[in-house]
N, CA, C and O atoms as a GROMACS GRO file, in nm:
protein
  524
    1MET      N    1  -1.331   1.717  -1.634
    1MET     CA    2  -1.394   1.839  -1.675
    1MET      C    3  -1.471   1.900  -1.558
    1MET      O    4  -1.465   2.021  -1.536
    2VAL      N    5  -1.541   1.817  -1.484
    2VAL     CA    6  -1.617   1.867  -1.369
    2VAL      C    7  -1.524   1.924  -1.264
    2VAL      O    8  -1.556   2.023  -1.199
    3LEU      N    9  -1.408   1.861  -1.247
    3LEU     CA   10  -1.310   1.909  -1.150
    3LEU      C   11  -1.263   2.049  -1.184
    3LEU      O   12  -1.255   2.135  -1.096
    4VAL      N   13  -1.231   2.074  -1.309
    4VAL     CA   14  -1.183   2.206  -1.352
    4VAL      C   15  -1.296   2.309  -1.343
    4VAL      O   16  -1.274   2.420  -1.296
    5LEU      N   17  -1.415   2.273  -1.387
    5LEU     CA   18  -1.526   2.368  -1.384
    5LEU      C   19  -1.572   2.401  -1.243
    5LEU      O   20  -1.623   2.510  -1.219
    6SER      N   21  -1.555   2.310  -1.151
    6SER     CA   22  -1.598   2.337  -1.013
    6SER      C   23  -1.513   2.445  -0.947
    6SER      O   24  -1.559   2.512  -0.855
    7ASP      N   25  -1.389   2.462  -0.993
    7ASP     CA   26  -1.301   2.563  -0.936
    7ASP      C   27  -1.302   2.694  -1.012
    7ASP      O   28  -1.236   2.790  -0.969
    8SER      N   29  -1.373   2.703  -1.122
    8SER     CA   30  -1.365   2.822  -1.207
    8SER      C   31  -1.425   2.946  -1.142
    8SER      O   32  -1.378   3.056  -1.169
    9GLY      N   33  -1.526   2.932  -1.058
    9GLY     CA   34  -1.589   3.049  -0.999
    9GLY      C   35  -1.543   3.080  -0.858
    9GLY      O   36  -1.588   3.179  -0.800
   10GLY      N   37  -1.456   3.000  -0.802
   10GLY     CA   38  -1.415   3.019  -0.664
   10GLY      C   39  -1.304   3.121  -0.648
   10GLY      O   40  -1.241   3.161  -0.746
   11SER      N   41  -1.282   3.162  -0.524
   11SER     CA   42  -1.176   3.257  -0.493
   11SER      C   43  -1.068   3.189  -0.410
   11SER      O   44  -1.018   3.246  -0.312
   12ALA      N   45  -1.031   3.067  -0.450
   12ALA     CA   46  -0.933   2.992  -0.373
   12ALA      C   47  -0.791   3.029  -0.410
   12ALA      O   48  -0.696   2.969  -0.358
   13GLY      N   49  -0.772   3.126  -0.496
   13GLY     CA   50  -0.639   3.165  -0.539
   13GLY      C   51  -0.615   3.124  -0.682
   13GLY      O   52  -0.702   3.064  -0.746
   14GLY      N   53  -0.497   3.157  -0.731
   14GLY     CA   54  -0.466   3.129  -0.870
   14GLY      C   55  -0.406   2.991  -0.894
   14GLY      O   56  -0.365   2.962  -1.006
   15ARG      N   57  -0.398   2.908  -0.794
   15ARG     CA   58  -0.331   2.780  -0.809
   15ARG      C   59  -0.428   2.663  -0.820
   15ARG      O   60  -0.388   2.548  -0.805
   16THR      N   61  -0.554   2.691  -0.846
   16THR     CA   62  -0.652   2.583  -0.854
   16THR      C   63  -0.628   2.494  -0.975
   16THR      O   64  -0.651   2.373  -0.969
   17LEU      N   65  -0.581   2.553  -1.084
   17LEU     CA   66  -0.553   2.474  -1.204
   17LEU      C   67  -0.437   2.377  -1.179
   17LEU      O   68  -0.440   2.263  -1.226
   18VAL      N   69  -0.337   2.422  -1.106
   18VAL     CA   70  -0.225   2.334  -1.072
   18VAL      C   71  -0.274   2.220  -0.982
   18VAL      O   72  -0.235   2.105  -1.001
   19GLY      N   73  -0.358   2.251  -0.886
   19GLY     CA   74  -0.412   2.149  -0.797
   19GLY      C   75  -0.497   2.048  -0.873
   19GLY      O   76  -0.487   1.928  -0.850
   20ASP      N   77  -0.580   2.097  -0.964
   20ASP     CA   78  -0.661   2.007  -1.046
   20ASP      C   79  -0.575   1.917  -1.132
   20ASP      O   80  -0.603   1.798  -1.148
   21ALA      N   81  -0.468   1.974  -1.189
   21ALA     CA   82  -0.378   1.894  -1.272
   21ALA      C   83  -0.309   1.787  -1.189
   21ALA      O   84  -0.292   1.674  -1.236
   22LEU      N   85  -0.269   1.820  -1.067
   22LEU     CA   86  -0.205   1.721  -0.980
   22LEU      C   87  -0.302   1.610  -0.942
   22LEU      O   88  -0.263   1.493  -0.936
   23VAL      N   89  -0.426   1.644  -0.916
   23VAL     CA   90  -0.527   1.542  -0.883
   23VAL      C   91  -0.549   1.449  -1.001
   23VAL      O   92  -0.552   1.327  -0.985
   24LEU      N   93  -0.563   1.506  -1.120
   24LEU     CA   94  -0.582   1.424  -1.240
   24LEU      C   95  -0.459   1.338  -1.270
   24LEU      O   96  -0.473   1.223  -1.310
   25LEU      N   97  -0.341   1.394  -1.250
   25LEU     CA   98  -0.218   1.319  -1.271
   25LEU      C   99  -0.206   1.203  -1.171
   25LEU      O  100  -0.166   1.093  -1.207
   26GLY      N  101  -0.241   1.230  -1.046
   26GLY     CA  102  -0.238   1.124  -0.945
   26GLY      C  103  -0.338   1.014  -0.973
   26GLY      O  104  -0.306   0.896  -0.958
   27ALA      N  105  -0.458   1.049  -1.015
   27ALA     CA  106  -0.559   0.949  -1.047
   27ALA      C  107  -0.518   0.866  -1.168
   27ALA      O  108  -0.541   0.745  -1.172
   28THR      N  109  -0.457   0.931  -1.267
   28THR     CA  110  -0.410   0.859  -1.385
   28THR      C  111  -0.297   0.764  -1.349
   28THR      O  112  -0.293   0.650  -1.396
   29GLY      N  113  -0.205   0.810  -1.267
   29GLY     CA  114  -0.095   0.724  -1.223
   29GLY      C  115  -0.144   0.605  -1.144
   29GLY      O  116  -0.094   0.494  -1.161
   30TYR      N  117  -0.242   0.627  -1.059
   30TYR     CA  118  -0.300   0.517  -0.980
   30TYR      C  119  -0.367   0.414  -1.072
   30TYR      O  120  -0.352   0.294  -1.051
   31ALA      N  121  -0.439   0.462  -1.172
   31ALA     CA  122  -0.506   0.371  -1.265
   31ALA      C  123  -0.404   0.292  -1.346
   31ALA      O  124  -0.421   0.171  -1.366
   32LEU      N  125  -0.298   0.358  -1.393
   32LEU     CA  126  -0.194   0.288  -1.468
   32LEU      C  127  -0.123   0.184  -1.381
   32LEU      O  128  -0.092   0.074  -1.428
   33LEU      N  129  -0.098   0.217  -1.256
   33LEU     CA  130  -0.033   0.123  -1.165
   33LEU      C  131  -0.121   0.001  -1.142
   33LEU      O  132  -0.071  -0.112  -1.146
   34ASN      N  133  -0.249   0.022  -1.118
   34ASN     CA  134  -0.339  -0.092  -1.096
   34ASN      C  135  -0.348  -0.181  -1.219
   34ASN      O  136  -0.345  -0.304  -1.206
   35CYS      N  137  -0.358  -0.121  -1.336
   35CYS     CA  138  -0.367  -0.201  -1.459
   35CYS      C  139  -0.238  -0.278  -1.485
   35CYS      O  140  -0.242  -0.394  -1.524
   36SER      N  141  -0.125  -0.213  -1.464
   36SER     CA  142   0.002  -0.283  -1.488
   36SER      C  143   0.024  -0.394  -1.387
   36SER      O  144   0.077  -0.499  -1.423
   37GLN      N  145  -0.014  -0.374  -1.261
   37GLN     CA  146  -0.002  -0.480  -1.162
   37GLN      C  147  -0.089  -0.599  -1.200
   37GLN      O  148  -0.047  -0.714  -1.187
   38GLU      N  149  -0.209  -0.573  -1.245
   38GLU     CA  150  -0.299  -0.682  -1.284
   38GLU      C  151  -0.240  -0.761  -1.400
   38GLU      O  152  -0.251  -0.884  -1.403
   39LYS      N  153  -0.179  -0.693  -1.493
   39LYS     CA  154  -0.122  -0.759  -1.610
   39LYS      C  155   0.005  -0.836  -1.574
   39LYS      O  156   0.024  -0.949  -1.620
   40LEU      N  157   0.092  -0.776  -1.494
   40LEU     CA  158   0.221  -0.838  -1.463
   40LEU      C  159   0.212  -0.949  -1.359
   40LEU      O  160   0.292  -1.042  -1.361
   41LEU      N  161   0.116  -0.940  -1.268
   41LEU     CA  162   0.112  -1.033  -1.155
   41LEU      C  163  -0.004  -1.131  -1.164
   41LEU      O  164  -0.048  -1.182  -1.061
   42VAL      N  165  -0.054  -1.158  -1.283
   42VAL     CA  166  -0.171  -1.244  -1.298
   42VAL      C  167  -0.141  -1.389  -1.256
   42VAL      O  168  -0.231  -1.460  -1.211
   43ASP      N  169  -0.017  -1.434  -1.271
   43ASP     CA  170   0.016  -1.572  -1.237
   43ASP      C  171   0.082  -1.586  -1.100
   43ASP      O  172   0.128  -1.695  -1.066
   44THR      N  173   0.086  -1.481  -1.021
   44THR     CA  174   0.148  -1.484  -0.890
   44THR      C  175   0.047  -1.530  -0.786
   44THR      O  176  -0.069  -1.488  -0.788
   45ALA      N  177   0.091  -1.618  -0.695
   45ALA     CA  178   0.003  -1.664  -0.588
   45ALA      C  179  -0.033  -1.548  -0.496
   45ALA      O  180   0.051  -1.462  -0.469
   46PRO      N  181  -0.156  -1.543  -0.449
   46PRO     CA  182  -0.198  -1.431  -0.363
   46PRO      C  183  -0.112  -1.415  -0.238
   46PRO      O  184  -0.080  -1.302  -0.199
   47ARG      N  185  -0.074  -1.526  -0.174
   47ARG     CA  186   0.006  -1.515  -0.053
   47ARG      C  187   0.143  -1.455  -0.085
   47ARG      O  188   0.194  -1.373  -0.008
   48GLU      N  189   0.201  -1.496  -0.196
   48GLU     CA  190   0.332  -1.442  -0.236
   48GLU      C  191   0.322  -1.294  -0.269
   48GLU      O  192   0.409  -1.215  -0.230
   49LEU      N  193   0.218  -1.255  -0.338
   49LEU     CA  194   0.198  -1.116  -0.374
   49LEU      C  195   0.180  -1.029  -0.249
   49LEU      O  196   0.242  -0.923  -0.237
   50LEU      N  197   0.095  -1.073  -0.158
   50LEU     CA  198   0.070  -0.995  -0.036
   50LEU      C  199   0.193  -0.991   0.054
   50LEU      O  200   0.219  -0.889   0.119
   51ALA      N  201   0.269  -1.101   0.059
   51ALA     CA  202   0.392  -1.101   0.139
   51ALA      C  203   0.494  -1.003   0.080
   51ALA      O  204   0.564  -0.934   0.155
   52GLY      N  205   0.503  -0.996  -0.052
   52GLY     CA  206   0.593  -0.900  -0.114
   52GLY      C  207   0.552  -0.757  -0.086
   52GLY      O  208   0.636  -0.672  -0.056
   53VAL      N  209   0.423  -0.730  -0.094
   53VAL     CA  210   0.373  -0.595  -0.062
   53VAL      C  211   0.402  -0.562   0.084
   53VAL      O  212   0.443  -0.450   0.116
   54GLY      N  213   0.382  -0.659   0.174
   54GLY     CA  214   0.410  -0.636   0.315
   54GLY      C  215   0.557  -0.613   0.343
   54GLY      O  216   0.593  -0.526   0.422
   55GLY      N  217   0.642  -0.691   0.279
   55GLY     CA  218   0.786  -0.674   0.298
   55GLY      C  219   0.834  -0.538   0.250
   55GLY      O  220   0.911  -0.471   0.320
   56PHE      N  221   0.788  -0.496   0.132
   56PHE     CA  222   0.826  -0.364   0.083
   56PHE      C  223   0.764  -0.254   0.169
   56PHE      O  224   0.824  -0.148   0.187
   57GLY      N  225   0.643  -0.278   0.222
   57GLY     CA  226   0.582  -0.181   0.312
   57GLY      C  227   0.663  -0.162   0.438
   57GLY      O  228   0.680  -0.050   0.486
   58PHE      N  229   0.714  -0.272   0.493
   58PHE     CA  230   0.798  -0.264   0.613
   58PHE      C  231   0.926  -0.187   0.583
   58PHE      O  232   0.964  -0.099   0.660
   59LEU      N  233   0.993  -0.219   0.472
   59LEU     CA  234   1.116  -0.149   0.438
   59LEU      C  235   1.090   0.000   0.411
   59LEU      O  236   1.167   0.086   0.454
   60PHE      N  237   0.981   0.028   0.342
   60PHE     CA  238   0.946   0.167   0.314
   60PHE      C  239   0.919   0.243   0.443
   60PHE      O  240   0.962   0.357   0.458
   61ALA      N  241   0.847   0.182   0.537
   61ALA     CA  242   0.816   0.248   0.664
   61ALA      C  243   0.944   0.275   0.744
   61ALA      O  244   0.957   0.380   0.807
   62CYS      N  245   1.037   0.180   0.742
   62CYS     CA  246   1.164   0.199   0.813
   62CYS      C  247   1.245   0.314   0.753
   62CYS      O  248   1.294   0.400   0.825
   63VAL      N  249   1.258   0.314   0.621
   63VAL     CA  250   1.334   0.420   0.555
   63VAL      C  251   1.266   0.555   0.575
   63VAL      O  252   1.333   0.655   0.598
   64GLN      N  253   1.135   0.557   0.567
   64GLN     CA  254   1.062   0.681   0.584
   64GLN      C  255   1.077   0.735   0.725
   64GLN      O  256   1.096   0.855   0.743
   65SER      N  257   1.070   0.648   0.825
   65SER     CA  258   1.083   0.697   0.963
   65SER      C  259   1.222   0.750   0.990
   65SER      O  260   1.237   0.850   1.061
   66VAL      N  261   1.325   0.686   0.936
   66VAL     CA  262   1.461   0.737   0.954
   66VAL      C  263   1.479   0.870   0.880
   66VAL      O  264   1.542   0.962   0.932
   67ALA      N  265   1.424   0.880   0.761
   67ALA     CA  266   1.440   1.002   0.682
   67ALA      C  267   1.369   1.121   0.745
   67ALA      O  268   1.424   1.231   0.748
   68TYR      N  269   1.249   1.099   0.794
   68TYR     CA  270   1.171   1.211   0.848
   68TYR      C  271   1.196   1.239   0.996
   68TYR      O  272   1.175   1.351   1.042
   69GLU      N  273   1.240   1.140   1.069
   69GLU     CA  274   1.259   1.157   1.213
   69GLU      C  275   1.405   1.157   1.255
   69GLU      O  276   1.436   1.137   1.373
   70ARG      N  277   1.495   1.178   1.160
   70ARG     CA  278   1.638   1.173   1.191
   70ARG      C  279   1.676   1.273   1.299
   70ARG      O  280   1.749   1.238   1.393
   71SER      N  281   1.629   1.396   1.288
   71SER     CA  282   1.666   1.498   1.387
   71SER      C  283   1.606   1.466   1.523
   71SER      O  284   1.669   1.490   1.626
   72THR      N  285   1.485   1.412   1.526
   72THR     CA  286   1.423   1.375   1.653
   72THR      C  287   1.497   1.259   1.718
   72THR      O  288   1.518   1.257   1.839
   73LEU      N  289   1.537   1.162   1.636
   73LEU     CA  290   1.613   1.048   1.689
   73LEU      C  291   1.749   1.091   1.741
   73LEU      O  292   1.800   1.033   1.837
   74ALA      N  293   1.810   1.192   1.678
   74ALA     CA  294   1.943   1.238   1.720
   74ALA      C  295   1.940   1.309   1.854
   74ALA      O  296   2.035   1.298   1.931
   75VAL      N  297   1.833   1.382   1.883
   75VAL     CA  298   1.828   1.460   2.007
   75VAL      C  299   1.751   1.388   2.118
   75VAL      O  300   1.738   1.441   2.229
   76ALA      N  301   1.701   1.270   2.092
   76ALA     CA  302   1.624   1.197   2.194
   76ALA      C  303   1.715   1.154   2.308
   76ALA      O  304   1.833   1.125   2.289
   77ALA      N  305   1.658   1.152   2.426
   77ALA     CA  306   1.732   1.106   2.545
   77ALA      C  307   1.723   0.953   2.549
   77ALA      O  308   1.628   0.897   2.604
   78TRP      N  309   1.823   0.888   2.489
   78TRP     CA  310   1.820   0.742   2.477
   78TRP      C  311   1.857   0.676   2.608
   78TRP      O  312   1.956   0.713   2.672
   79ASN      N  313   1.778   0.579   2.646
   79ASN     CA  314   1.810   0.492   2.758
   79ASN      C  315   1.758   0.353   2.720
   79ASN      O  316   1.690   0.340   2.618
   80PRO      N  317   1.788   0.251   2.799
   80PRO     CA  318   1.744   0.116   2.759
   80PRO      C  319   1.593   0.102   2.740
   80PRO      O  320   1.549   0.027   2.654
   81ALA      N  321   1.513   0.172   2.819
   81ALA     CA  322   1.368   0.162   2.806
   81ALA      C  323   1.321   0.220   2.672
   81ALA      O  324   1.236   0.162   2.605
   82ILE      N  325   1.375   0.334   2.635
   82ILE     CA  326   1.338   0.396   2.508
   82ILE      C  327   1.382   0.309   2.391
   82ILE      O  328   1.307   0.289   2.296
   83ALA      N  329   1.504   0.258   2.398
   83ALA     CA  330   1.554   0.171   2.291
   83ALA      C  331   1.468   0.045   2.278
   83ALA      O  332   1.440   0.000   2.168
   84LEU      N  333   1.426  -0.010   2.390
   84LEU     CA  334   1.341  -0.129   2.388
   84LEU      C  335   1.205  -0.097   2.324
   84LEU      O  336   1.152  -0.177   2.247
   85LEU      N  337   1.150   0.018   2.356
   85LEU     CA  338   1.022   0.057   2.296
   85LEU      C  339   1.033   0.074   2.145
   85LEU      O  340   0.944   0.034   2.071
   86VAL      N  341   1.142   0.134   2.099
   86VAL     CA  342   1.162   0.151   1.955
   86VAL      C  343   1.178   0.015   1.888
   86VAL      O  344   1.123  -0.008   1.781
   87LEU      N  345   1.254  -0.076   1.951
   87LEU     CA  346   1.271  -0.210   1.895
   87LEU      C  347   1.140  -0.288   1.895
   87LEU      O  348   1.111  -0.361   1.800
   88LEU      N  349   1.061  -0.273   2.001
   88LEU     CA  350   0.930  -0.339   2.004
   88LEU      C  351   0.836  -0.284   1.898
   88LEU      O  352   0.759  -0.359   1.838
   89TYR      N  353   0.843  -0.154   1.874
   89TYR     CA  354   0.763  -0.096   1.767
   89TYR      C  355   0.804  -0.154   1.632
   89TYR      O  356   0.719  -0.190   1.551
   90GLY      N  357   0.934  -0.165   1.609
   90GLY     CA  358   0.982  -0.224   1.483
   90GLY      C  359   0.940  -0.370   1.470
   90GLY      O  360   0.902  -0.414   1.362
   91ALA      N  361   0.945  -0.446   1.581
   91ALA     CA  362   0.903  -0.586   1.578
   91ALA      C  363   0.752  -0.597   1.552
   91ALA      O  364   0.708  -0.684   1.478
   92ALA      N  365   0.674  -0.508   1.613
   92ALA     CA  366   0.529  -0.510   1.590
   92ALA      C  367   0.497  -0.475   1.445
   92ALA      O  368   0.408  -0.535   1.384
   93LEU      N  369   0.568  -0.379   1.390
   93LEU     CA  370   0.549  -0.342   1.250
   93LEU      C  371   0.585  -0.459   1.159
   93LEU      O  372   0.512  -0.487   1.063
   94PHE      N  373   0.695  -0.526   1.188
   94PHE     CA  374   0.735  -0.641   1.108
   94PHE      C  375   0.630  -0.753   1.118
   94PHE      O  376   0.594  -0.813   1.016
   95CYS      N  377   0.582  -0.782   1.238
   95CYS     CA  378   0.480  -0.886   1.256
   95CYS      C  379   0.353  -0.851   1.181
   95CYS      O  380   0.290  -0.938   1.120
   96PHE      N  381   0.314  -0.724   1.186
   96PHE     CA  382   0.195  -0.682   1.114
   96PHE      C  383   0.211  -0.708   0.965
   96PHE      O  384   0.123  -0.767   0.902
   97TYR      N  385   0.323  -0.665   0.908
   97TYR     CA  386   0.343  -0.683   0.764
   97TYR      C  387   0.366  -0.828   0.727
   97TYR      O  388   0.338  -0.867   0.614
   98ALA      N  389   0.416  -0.910   0.820
   98ALA     CA  390   0.440  -1.051   0.788
   98ALA      C  391   0.314  -1.136   0.805
   98ALA      O  392   0.297  -1.234   0.733
   99LEU      N  393   0.227  -1.100   0.899
   99LEU     CA  394   0.111  -1.184   0.929
   99LEU      C  395  -0.016  -1.145   0.853
   99LEU      O  396  -0.104  -1.229   0.833
  100VAL      N  397  -0.028  -1.021   0.812
  100VAL     CA  398  -0.149  -0.978   0.741
  100VAL      C  399  -0.172  -1.056   0.612
  100VAL      O  400  -0.286  -1.092   0.584
  101PRO      N  401  -0.068  -1.085   0.530
  101PRO     CA  402  -0.096  -1.166   0.410
  101PRO      C  403  -0.157  -1.302   0.443
  101PRO      O  404  -0.246  -1.349   0.372
  102HIS      N  405  -0.110  -1.367   0.548
  102HIS     CA  406  -0.165  -1.497   0.587
  102HIS      C  407  -0.309  -1.483   0.634
  102HIS      O  408  -0.394  -1.566   0.601
  103MET      N  409  -0.336  -1.377   0.711
  103MET     CA  410  -0.472  -1.355   0.759
  103MET      C  411  -0.567  -1.328   0.643
  103MET      O  412  -0.679  -1.379   0.640
  104LEU      N  413  -0.522  -1.248   0.547
  104LEU     CA  414  -0.607  -1.217   0.432
  104LEU      C  415  -0.634  -1.342   0.348
  104LEU      O  416  -0.745  -1.361   0.299
  105CYS      N  417  -0.533  -1.427   0.333
  105CYS     CA  418  -0.554  -1.549   0.255
  105CYS      C  419  -0.648  -1.645   0.327
  105CYS      O  420  -0.737  -1.702   0.265
  106GLU      N  421  -0.630  -1.661   0.455
  106GLU     CA  422  -0.713  -1.755   0.531
  106GLU      C  423  -0.858  -1.708   0.540
  106GLU      O  424  -0.949  -1.790   0.548
  107SER      N  425  -0.880  -1.576   0.540
  107SER     CA  426  -1.016  -1.525   0.551
  107SER      C  427  -1.086  -1.518   0.416
  107SER      O  428  -1.206  -1.488   0.409
  108GLY      N  429  -1.013  -1.544   0.309
  108GLY     CA  430  -1.073  -1.537   0.176
  108GLY      C  431  -1.075  -1.398   0.118
  108GLY      O  432  -1.142  -1.375   0.017
  109SER      N  433  -1.004  -1.304   0.179
  109SER     CA  434  -1.004  -1.167   0.129
  109SER      C  435  -0.905  -1.146   0.016
  109SER      O  436  -0.902  -1.039  -0.045
  110ALA      N  437  -0.823  -1.246  -0.011
  110ALA     CA  438  -0.720  -1.231  -0.113
  110ALA      C  439  -0.758  -1.297  -0.244
  110ALA      O  440  -0.670  -1.333  -0.323
  111VAL      N  441  -0.885  -1.314  -0.268
  111VAL     CA  442  -0.930  -1.376  -0.392
  111VAL      C  443  -0.905  -1.278  -0.506
  111VAL      O  444  -0.951  -1.164  -0.501
  112ARG      N  445  -0.833  -1.323  -0.605
  112ARG     CA  446  -0.798  -1.239  -0.719
  112ARG      C  447  -0.842  -1.310  -0.846
  112ARG      O  448  -0.804  -1.425  -0.867
  113PRO      N  449  -0.920  -1.246  -0.930
  113PRO     CA  450  -0.971  -1.314  -1.050
  113PRO      C  451  -0.864  -1.333  -1.156
  113PRO      O  452  -0.773  -1.251  -1.169
  114SER      N  453  -0.876  -1.440  -1.233
  114SER     CA  454  -0.797  -1.458  -1.355
  114SER      C  455  -0.893  -1.453  -1.472
  114SER      O  456  -1.013  -1.476  -1.456
  115SER      N  457  -0.840  -1.424  -1.586
  115SER     CA  458  -0.929  -1.396  -1.699
  115SER      C  459  -0.978  -1.521  -1.771
  115SER      O  460  -1.069  -1.510  -1.854
  116ASN      N  461  -0.924  -1.640  -1.745
  116ASN     CA  462  -0.960  -1.755  -1.827
  116ASN      C  463  -1.054  -1.855  -1.759
  116ASN      O  464  -1.072  -1.964  -1.812
  117ARG      N  465  -1.115  -1.822  -1.645
  117ARG     CA  466  -1.208  -1.914  -1.578
  117ARG      C  467  -1.335  -1.841  -1.540
  117ARG      O  468  -1.340  -1.718  -1.540
  118SER      N  469  -1.438  -1.920  -1.508
  118SER     CA  470  -1.563  -1.856  -1.465
  118SER      C  471  -1.547  -1.801  -1.324
  118SER      O  472  -1.451  -1.833  -1.254
  119ALA      N  473  -1.640  -1.718  -1.284
  119ALA     CA  474  -1.628  -1.648  -1.155
  119ALA      C  475  -1.625  -1.744  -1.037
  119ALA      O  476  -1.548  -1.724  -0.944
  120VAL      N  477  -1.708  -1.846  -1.039
  120VAL     CA  478  -1.712  -1.940  -0.927
  120VAL      C  479  -1.584  -2.020  -0.919
  120VAL      O  480  -1.528  -2.038  -0.811
  121LYS      N  481  -1.537  -2.070  -1.032
  121LYS     CA  482  -1.412  -2.146  -1.033
  121LYS      C  483  -1.294  -2.058  -0.996
  121LYS      O  484  -1.200  -2.104  -0.931
  122ARG      N  485  -1.297  -1.932  -1.039
  122ARG     CA  486  -1.189  -1.840  -1.004
  122ARG      C  487  -1.175  -1.827  -0.855
  122ARG      O  488  -1.065  -1.842  -0.801
  123ALA      N  489  -1.286  -1.797  -0.787
  123ALA     CA  490  -1.280  -1.776  -0.643
  123ALA      C  491  -1.232  -1.901  -0.572
  123ALA      O  492  -1.148  -1.893  -0.482
  124ARG      N  493  -1.284  -2.017  -0.612
  124ARG     CA  494  -1.244  -2.142  -0.547
  124ARG      C  495  -1.096  -2.170  -0.566
  124ARG      O  496  -1.027  -2.205  -0.471
  125CYS      N  497  -1.046  -2.156  -0.689
  125CYS     CA  498  -0.905  -2.186  -0.717
  125CYS      C  499  -0.811  -2.086  -0.651
  125CYS      O  500  -0.707  -2.125  -0.600
  126ASP      N  501  -0.847  -1.958  -0.650
  126ASP     CA  502  -0.758  -1.860  -0.590
  126ASP      C  503  -0.754  -1.872  -0.439
  126ASP      O  504  -0.650  -1.848  -0.379
  127VAL      N  505  -0.865  -1.909  -0.376
  127VAL     CA  506  -0.863  -1.929  -0.231
  127VAL      C  507  -0.778  -2.051  -0.198
  127VAL      O  508  -0.702  -2.050  -0.101
  128LEU      N  509  -0.790  -2.155  -0.278
  128LEU     CA  510  -0.709  -2.275  -0.254
  128LEU      C  511  -0.561  -2.248  -0.277
  128LEU      O  512  -0.477  -2.313  -0.215
  129ALA      N  513  -0.527  -2.152  -0.364
  129ALA     CA  514  -0.387  -2.120  -0.389
  129ALA      C  515  -0.322  -2.054  -0.268
  129ALA      O  516  -0.200  -2.055  -0.257
  130CYS      N  517  -0.401  -1.997  -0.178
  130CYS     CA  518  -0.346  -1.937  -0.057
  130CYS      C  519  -0.297  -2.042   0.041
  130CYS      O  520  -0.206  -2.016   0.120
  131ARG      N  521  -0.356  -2.158   0.037
  131ARG     CA  522  -0.324  -2.257   0.140
  131ARG      C  523  -0.208  -2.342   0.104
  131ARG      O  524  -0.169  -2.430   0.180
   0.00000   0.00000   0.00000
């Protein structure tokens, strides 16, 4: 309600209602996604969950870069140095997505609560599940 009322007196054009609706739709979708992930992945080990997110992130980044940079890649002046740099970038991206789940688990940042234990036992058990 505050979002809609904040745009009612402005002169930002006639599309403020569409923008507000998109913001509300995006926030609702994000909330539904978070709730469904919590419900569906409650028994998944944190390391496995983070590795899956990283793997899909790597694939998504690769597909996205090919889709958006296709014309740039087609007209680039390719030589062995450029090809090596692109391959090194891909390897660095893969290492980032493969190693971050392990780093998060080892640092204790991947603690995820379950609904049937107390808070202290939850943190202890979920951290141990990473190792």
